C-alpha atoms as one frame of an Amber mdcrd trajectory, in Angstrom:
protein
  -3.941 -20.286 -11.599  -1.502 -19.735 -14.807   2.081 -21.357 -15.646   4.980
 -19.134 -14.813   8.656 -19.586 -15.621  10.105 -22.739 -16.405   6.916 -24.595
 -15.852   6.575 -23.035 -12.857   2.510 -22.597 -11.718   1.542 -19.720  -9.901
  -1.313 -17.957  -8.264  -3.450 -15.902 -10.824  -3.438 -11.972  -9.369  -6.125
 -11.387  -7.106  -9.629  -9.888  -9.202 -10.903  -6.468  -8.553 -12.262  -6.539
  -4.668 -13.345  -4.149  -3.006 -11.024  -3.090   0.249 -13.659  -0.165   2.292
 -16.586   1.366   2.151 -16.392   5.010   3.433 -19.096   6.857   4.980 -19.699
  10.202   3.286 -22.771  12.847   3.173 -26.609  12.298   2.421 -27.384  10.422
  -0.999 -23.382  11.137  -2.603 -23.757  11.506  -6.066 -20.446  11.875  -7.769
 -16.993  11.583  -7.099 -13.707  12.997  -8.920 -10.136  12.915  -7.803  -7.680
  15.220  -7.419  -4.354  14.442 -10.307  -1.871  13.499  -7.402  -4.487  10.821
  -6.446  -4.711  12.432  -2.839  -8.325  13.399  -2.289 -11.299  12.283  -3.170
 -14.561  14.722  -3.906 -17.881  13.937  -3.063 -20.919  15.523  -4.244 -24.082
  14.752  -1.275 -26.935  15.686  -2.551 -29.279  16.586   0.561 -27.404  17.721
   2.364 -25.888  20.614   0.176 -22.375  19.305   0.983 -18.729  17.986  -0.271
 -16.969  14.978   1.541 -13.599  15.404   0.967 -11.422  11.800   1.227  -8.071
  11.310   2.000  -7.297   8.272  -0.681  -4.451   7.024   1.425  -6.080   6.122
   4.574  -9.722   6.087   2.960 -10.720   8.666   5.798 -13.166  11.814   5.327
 -11.398  14.758   6.481 -13.439  17.438   5.557 -16.764  18.586   4.678 -17.796
  21.300   2.432 -20.788  23.481   2.288 -21.626  24.291  -1.082 -25.159  25.094
  -3.521 -28.340  23.451  -3.050 -28.217  19.734  -4.401 -24.941  19.359  -5.591
 -24.745  16.989  -8.362 -21.477  16.681 -10.652 -18.084  17.475  -9.853 -14.990
  18.149 -12.152 -10.988  19.230 -10.943  -9.252  21.512 -12.770  -5.904  19.634
 -14.462  -3.308  21.481 -11.742  -5.617  20.664  -9.259  -6.162  23.953  -7.709
 -10.254  23.686  -7.679 -12.798  21.828  -7.631 -16.384  22.366  -9.654 -19.870
  21.645  -7.744 -22.797  21.913 -10.159 -26.058  23.089  -7.285 -28.936  21.048
  -9.530 -31.613  22.839  -7.286 -30.295  26.288  -7.360 -29.063  26.738 -10.778
 -25.456  27.346  -9.821 -21.801  26.495  -9.757 -19.388  26.007  -7.249 -15.789
  26.724  -7.158 -13.587  25.335  -4.404  -9.968  26.261  -3.760  -8.361  22.741
  -3.029  -6.110  24.144  -0.782  -7.877  25.850   1.755 -11.229  23.573   1.107
 -13.415  26.335   0.795 -15.546  27.888  -2.187 -14.394  30.789  -3.054 -16.916
  31.426  -6.200 -20.815  30.267  -6.942 -21.247  31.257 -10.884 -24.745  31.283
 -12.251 -26.140  29.034 -14.836 -28.705  27.000 -16.943 -31.291  25.592 -15.166
 -30.795  21.893 -13.545 -27.421  22.151 -13.984 -25.983  18.269 -13.856 -22.466
  16.828 -15.104 -19.590  19.478 -15.440 -15.864  18.295 -17.030 -12.905  20.865
 -17.692 -10.530  20.798 -20.766  -7.580  19.568 -20.294  -5.705  22.590 -20.302
  -7.997  23.928 -18.092  -9.644  26.991 -19.699 -13.050  25.818 -19.877 -15.670
  23.651 -17.773 -18.466  22.713 -19.737 -21.749  22.178 -17.533 -24.949  20.239
 -19.053 -28.253  22.191 -17.763 -31.064  19.329 -18.266 -33.954  21.293 -17.847
 -33.134  23.866 -19.847 -31.280  21.612 -22.794 -27.958  23.154 -23.412 -24.397
  23.454 -22.043 -22.630  26.563 -20.166 -19.032  27.374 -21.220 -17.862  28.363
 -18.110 -13.811  30.553 -18.531 -12.335  29.317 -15.384  -9.575  32.228 -15.337
 -12.663  34.473 -14.644 -15.524  32.371 -13.475 -17.877  33.913 -15.667 -20.461
  32.021 -18.190 -18.954  32.621 -21.905 -21.150  31.156 -24.303 -24.725  28.820
 -23.649 -24.733  25.933 -26.517 -27.918  24.445 -27.684 -28.071  20.880 -27.641
 -30.614  18.113 -27.429 -33.611  17.306 -24.742 -32.012  16.771 -20.741 -28.619
  17.127 -20.901 -26.693  15.460 -18.275 -23.314  13.577 -18.784 -20.102  15.641
 -20.468 -17.018  14.355 -20.876 -13.939  15.948 -23.213 -11.749  14.615 -25.654
  -7.939  14.303 -24.241  -6.844  16.679 -27.345  -9.262  18.787 -25.526 -10.825
  19.509 -29.314 -14.548  18.368 -28.436 -17.071  18.054 -25.797 -19.486  14.687
 -25.459 -22.721  15.097 -24.384 -25.170  12.949 -23.109 -28.935  13.776 -23.644
 -31.353  11.272 -21.532 -34.417  12.495 -22.924 -33.577  12.540 -26.837 -31.303
   9.029 -26.387 -28.118  11.072 -27.890 -25.119  12.471 -27.773 -24.741  16.111
 -29.130 -20.843  16.686 -30.391 -19.568  20.433 -29.759 -16.580  21.672 -30.807
 -15.032  23.271 -28.128 -13.061  26.329 -30.905 -16.031  27.708 -31.356 -18.377
  26.356 -28.532 -21.159  25.414 -31.452 -22.463  21.219 -31.366 -21.315  20.035
 -34.708 -22.629  16.286 -34.585 -25.420  14.764 -33.081 -25.198  10.619 -32.319
 -27.912   8.510 -31.826 -27.353   5.914 -29.155 -29.574   3.542 -26.070 -32.170
   4.506 -24.203 -31.806   7.340 -21.807 -27.661   8.040 -21.837 -26.687   9.101
 -18.494 -22.548   9.771 -18.443 -20.131   9.043 -20.724 -16.159   9.074 -20.675
 -14.151   9.053 -23.888 -10.455   6.228 -23.404  -7.140   7.761 -22.855  -6.179
   7.402 -26.885  -8.938   9.558 -27.930 -10.359   7.262 -30.188 -13.242   5.827
 -28.730 -16.339   7.234 -26.268 -18.188   5.154 -23.516 -21.837   6.096 -22.645
 -23.594   4.360 -20.332 -27.607   4.049 -21.127 -29.797   3.378 -18.156 -33.153
   2.933 -20.038 -31.987  -0.181 -21.893 -28.955  -1.554 -19.214 -26.664  -0.917
 -22.408 -23.447   0.610 -22.623 -22.787   2.854 -26.477 -19.569   2.658 -28.029
 -18.486   5.591 -30.471 -16.042   5.789 -32.678 -14.549   9.187 -32.287 -12.811
   9.723 -35.476 -16.517   8.579 -37.436 -19.090   9.170 -34.328 -20.579   6.816
 -35.081 -21.595   3.561 -32.543 -19.539   0.290 -33.373 -20.913  -1.575 -30.651
 -23.392  -1.961 -27.592 -22.238  -3.535 -24.508 -25.228  -5.331 -22.170 -24.579
  -4.184 -18.458 -26.000  -4.643 -14.973 -29.478  -2.904 -14.218 -29.381   0.996
 -14.804 -26.175   1.560 -15.470 -24.902   5.083 -14.431 -21.641   6.432 -14.469
 -18.260   5.336 -16.393 -15.196   5.349 -16.188 -11.557   4.226 -17.500  -8.044
   3.123 -16.046  -5.260   5.266 -18.010  -4.345   2.467 -19.286  -7.652   2.392
 -21.167  -7.601  -1.487 -21.427 -10.576  -1.641 -18.986 -14.152   0.638 -18.208
 -16.070   0.208 -14.815 -19.375   0.625 -15.062 -22.067   1.577 -12.245 -25.318
   0.092 -11.980 -27.462   1.888  -9.758 -30.180  -0.690 -10.242 -28.500  -4.451
  -9.060 -25.868  -2.299  -7.193 -22.712  -3.775  -8.768 -19.960  -2.482 -11.080
 -19.330  -3.799 -14.408 -16.025  -4.051 -16.288 -15.505  -4.315 -19.345 -12.338
  -5.100 -21.360 -12.018  -2.733 -24.059  -9.917  -4.261 -26.222 -12.991  -7.014
 -26.828 -15.515  -4.411 -25.283 -16.913  -7.787 -23.455 -17.949  -7.987 -19.396
 -15.331  -9.356 -17.851 -16.206  -8.780 -14.290 -19.151  -7.888 -12.373 -18.402
  -6.209  -8.545 -21.166  -6.105  -5.502 -20.711  -2.803  -3.879 -23.351  -0.628
  -1.846 -27.173   0.080  -2.135 -27.415   1.967  -5.990 -24.165   2.921  -7.018
 -24.306   6.116  -8.929 -20.273   7.991  -9.353 -17.349   6.774 -10.218 -13.362
   7.655 -10.360 -10.036   5.910 -10.549  -6.910   7.361  -8.900  -3.880   8.053
 -11.536  -1.796   5.375 -10.799  -4.867   3.109 -11.939  -4.545   1.004  -8.539
  -8.042   2.194  -6.987 -11.808   3.084  -7.992 -14.501   5.246  -5.970 -18.099
   4.280  -6.331 -20.752   6.550  -4.614 -23.372   4.168  -2.726 -26.117   6.911
  -2.981 -28.376   4.556  -0.689 -26.091   3.548   1.471 -24.450   7.191   1.960
 -21.285   5.256   1.257 -18.052   5.083  -1.097 -16.810   1.926  -2.067 -13.290
   1.713  -2.490 -12.051  -1.181  -5.021  -8.663  -2.931  -5.248  -8.215  -2.781
  -8.917  -6.358  -5.758 -10.242  -2.952  -5.119 -12.048  -2.722  -8.292 -14.054
  -4.015  -7.504 -17.639  -3.560 -10.096 -20.240  -3.799 -13.948 -21.082  -0.397
 -14.183 -19.080  -0.170 -12.671 -15.376   2.674 -14.034 -13.289   3.290 -13.624
  -9.498   7.043 -13.025  -9.406   7.330 -12.780  -5.378   5.901 -15.693  -5.649
   8.495 -17.673  -7.551  11.212 -19.489  -5.952  14.867 -20.515  -7.836  14.232
 -23.946  -9.282  16.417 -26.691  -7.856  17.182 -30.495  -8.771  14.722 -33.339
  -7.989  15.119 -36.793  -7.167  14.088 -37.541 -10.485  17.502 -35.201 -11.905
  14.990 -32.563 -13.663  14.048 -28.626 -12.158  11.660 -28.495  -9.843
């Protein structure tokens, strides 16, 4: 309960709540949402497919065949194409989202894992876990134009909102490689926690959040200095990290205890833990910030979380308020 207008006490907004579990393919890994928020694309690693979910109905409306062992997925800023990394055949599938058909296949390095696309849509960055490298793909030609050497077992990758830098997690080196996207060269290395898996950059570009699966933590990096400024204890074996459009909350999937940790980015404190399906791996939030989609790898489902829109100490449900009236004591009630 919170205190409302004119002394009226009203219920606080509901906490984040799982509202649906959508069946997907065999061992869903990652998920990406189209820029208009209409569709979620889910990679299914054991049946070499991508599920397409209509976010209005939370129903799978299409299944696409891609390469061997699809893992990462990213969608171009204009929403026209999805890029899917195929871990077991060293390729990237390009999907036309208008027709939901594969329109190209790009050969990259060994064990391609993660993928991110620059904000201008010009390049896709693909981590090659076995090769210790990042492939840079020109999306105009769908060809690899550069290979950037990083540290051991790169997995996650994220691009800063201004498009200037790519942050890459190196699982076996316990580090982050920073790549200058203008020159496609590595310019810095940041030591983080044990077995860093995923990385995302807050919308204002000032901080990066990194999941460390080996020590159940999240490292917070100041992107202006490339220094670790905080370490947050979360659930067991954190994997993915995604942040709401306002930048005020981060959502972390914990594969080892079937939960999602919610972090208040103003304080870097865990403020909620949400039970989801078995072995949650991927996470994405629709552009309006109202729902999160979580892939549950051992349940073959996608959990849909309704996100509490009330952020802050004082949250008032104005719809529940009624006009004040005089009571018997002669005061408003």
